[in-house]
C-alpha positions in Angstrom: 253.0 229.8 16.6 252.6 228.1 20.0 249.1 228.0 21.5 250.2 226.9 25.0 248.1 228.4 27.8 249.6 231.5 29.4 247.8 230.9 32.7 247.7 227.3 33.8 244.3 225.9 34.8 243.8 224.4 38.2 243.4 220.6 38.0 239.6 220.6 38.3 239.2 223.2 35.6 241.7 221.4 33.4 239.8 218.1 33.8 236.5 219.9 32.9 238.0 221.5 29.9 239.4 218.3 28.6 236.1 216.5 29.1 234.3 219.2 27.1 236.9 219.0 24.4 236.6 215.2 24.1 232.8 215.6 23.9 233.2 218.2 21.2 235.4 215.9 19.2 232.8 213.1 19.4 230.1 215.5 18.2 232.2 216.8 15.3 233.0 213.2 14.3 229.3 212.2 14.4 229.5 209.9 17.5 226.9 211.7 19.5 223.2 211.0 19.7 220.3 213.2 20.8 217.6 211.9 23.0 213.9 212.7 23.0 214.6 215.4 25.5 217.2 217.0 23.3 220.1 215.9 25.6 223.3 214.9 23.7 225.2 211.8 24.8 228.2 209.9 23.4 227.2 207.1 21.1 229.8 204.4 21.8 228.3 202.1 19.3 228.9 204.7 16.6 232.6 204.9 17.7 232.9 201.1 17.5 231.4 201.1 14.1 233.9 203.7 13.0 236.9 201.8 14.4 235.7 198.7 12.6 235.2 200.6 9.3 238.7 202.1 9.5 240.3 198.7 10.2 238.3 197.0 7.5 239.1 199.6 4.9 242.8 200.1 5.7 244.3 197.6 8.0 243.7 194.1 6.6 247.0 192.2 6.6 247.4 189.3 4.3 251.0 188.3 4.9 253.5 188.7 7.8 255.6 191.0 5.5 252.6 193.4 5.3 252.1 193.7 9.0 254.5 196.6 9.6 253.2 198.4 6.5 249.5 198.0 7.1 248.8 197.6 10.8 247.7 200.8 12.6 249.4 202.2 15.7 247.2 203.8 18.5 247.9 207.2 17.1 247.2 206.4 13.5 244.0 204.6 14.3 242.8 207.6 16.3 243.7 210.0 13.5 241.5 208.1 11.1 238.6 207.8 13.6 238.8 211.4 14.7 240.3 213.1 11.7 239.5 216.7 12.8 240.5 216.4 16.4 243.4 218.5 17.8 246.5 216.3 17.5 245.3 214.4 14.4 247.7 216.3 12.2 250.9 215.8 14.1 250.8 219.3 15.6 251.6 218.1 19.1 254.1 220.9 19.9 251.5 223.5 19.1 248.8 222.1 21.4 248.0 223.6 24.8 247.5 221.4 27.8 243.7 221.1 27.2 244.1 219.9 23.7 246.9 217.6 24.6 244.6 216.1 27.2 241.8 215.8 24.7 244.0 213.9 22.3 245.3 211.5 24.9 241.7 210.7 26.0 240.7 210.2 22.4 243.6 207.7 21.9 242.5 205.7 24.9 238.8 205.8 23.8 239.7 204.6 20.3 242.2 201.9 21.4 240.3 200.3 24.3 237.4 198.9 22.1 240.0 197.0 20.0 240.5 194.6 22.9 241.2 191.4 20.9 239.4 189.0 23.3 236.1 187.4 22.2 234.2 190.0 24.3 235.9 193.0 22.7 233.2 195.3 21.0 235.2 195.7 17.7 236.2 192.0 17.7 232.5 191.2 17.9 231.7 193.4 14.9 234.5 191.7 13.0 233.0 188.3 13.8 229.5 189.5 12.7 230.5 191.2 9.5 233.7 189.6 8.2 234.0 185.9 7.3 237.3 184.4 8.6 238.8 187.7 9.7 240.2 188.2 13.2 241.2 191.4 15.0 244.7 191.1 16.4 246.7 193.5 18.5 250.5 193.0 18.8 253.8 194.9 18.8 255.9 195.2 15.7 258.2 197.7 13.9 256.4 200.6 12.4 258.2 203.2 10.3 261.5 201.9 11.7 260.5 202.1 15.3 260.4 198.6 17.0 257.9 197.6 19.7 255.0 199.7 18.5 251.5 198.7 19.7 249.4 198.1 16.7 246.1 196.6 15.5 245.1 194.9 12.3 242.6 192.4 10.8 243.7 189.2 9.1 242.6 185.8 7.9 246.2 184.6 7.6 246.7 181.3 9.5 250.4 182.1 10.2 249.6 185.5 11.7 246.6 184.2 13.7 248.7 181.5 15.4 251.8 183.7 15.8 250.2 187.0 17.0 247.0 185.8 18.6 247.0 182.1 19.7 250.7 182.0 20.5 250.7 184.8 23.1 247.6 183.3 24.8 249.4 180.0 25.1 252.4 181.7 26.6 250.2 183.4 29.2 248.7 180.0 30.1 252.1 178.5 30.4 253.4 181.3 32.6 250.3 181.0 34.8 250.9 177.2 35.2 254.6 177.9 36.0 253.6 180.4 38.6 251.1 178.0 40.2 253.8 175.2 40.3 256.4 177.5 41.8 254.1 178.8 44.5 253.0 175.2 45.3 256.7 174.3 45.6 257.2 177.2 48.0 254.4 175.8 50.2 256.0 172.4 50.0 259.4 173.6 51.0 258.2 175.7 53.9 255.8 173.0 55.3 256.7 169.5 54.3 253.4 168.2 55.7 251.6 170.1 53.0 253.8 168.9 50.1 251.5 166.1 48.9 248.3 168.2 49.1 250.1 171.1 47.2 251.0 168.6 44.5 247.5 167.3 44.2 246.2 170.9 44.0 248.4 171.6 41.1 247.4 168.4 39.3 243.7 169.0 39.9 243.9 172.7 38.9 245.6 171.9 35.7 243.1 169.1 34.8 240.2 171.4 35.6 241.7 174.2 33.5 242.2 171.9 30.6 238.7 170.5 30.9 237.2 174.0 31.0 239.2 175.1 28.0 238.1 172.1 26.0 234.4 172.3 26.9 234.4 176.1 26.3 236.0 175.6 22.9 233.4 173.0 21.9 230.5 175.1 23.1 231.5 178.3 21.4 232.7 176.7 18.2 229.8 174.2 18.0 232.2 171.3 17.6 232.5 168.1 19.7 235.2 165.5 20.1 235.1 162.2 18.2 232.6 159.7 19.4 233.8 156.6 21.3 230.9 154.5 20.1 228.9 154.8 23.3 227.3 158.1 22.5 229.9 160.0 24.5 232.8 162.1 23.3 236.1 160.4 23.8 
């Protein structure tokens, strides 16, 4: 039986109702803390811990073949983090506008902390707790549907370099190509600036490469081979 609202709420009331529904979902899942004054607030760290726990217990991929079977989509991850929330049991058609809005917000709140960059909160937890594992987000075929956003943990060298390092290298290459094309545009439109534009591309690429190398060495604790003078070669 449908539970759609008979009388639509105005935008402000709908927003308030969704916000309250989201907070109620956090409270029921145990992701709310109570301050000394008795005021309840969302505990994001508890949410991040829950996301990490779900991934660690059910989304560790060991081989490329396992990826489509084990990796979790946005919706599946949210179902496991908020198992009692409206929408967690595939009853979308039965939800009213408020509960649909609540589910959509919960999906965003659950997915955003899985930012795979080094500063991502769940990625940090993985690094602190799980030797060799890396959190990876990619797109793959899930249940026969291609191009699904998904997240998983892995220590597989093949997966780390294909799904994590590879896309980052592609983004760097595209940025370099964009820089070169824009510099070429400057050169074509103003011949007098051609040499300076070329120098800017060269210096920019050298600076980016140097920064990447030094950042890698700093964060990993490694240095390049010594050239015999006490300096890295």
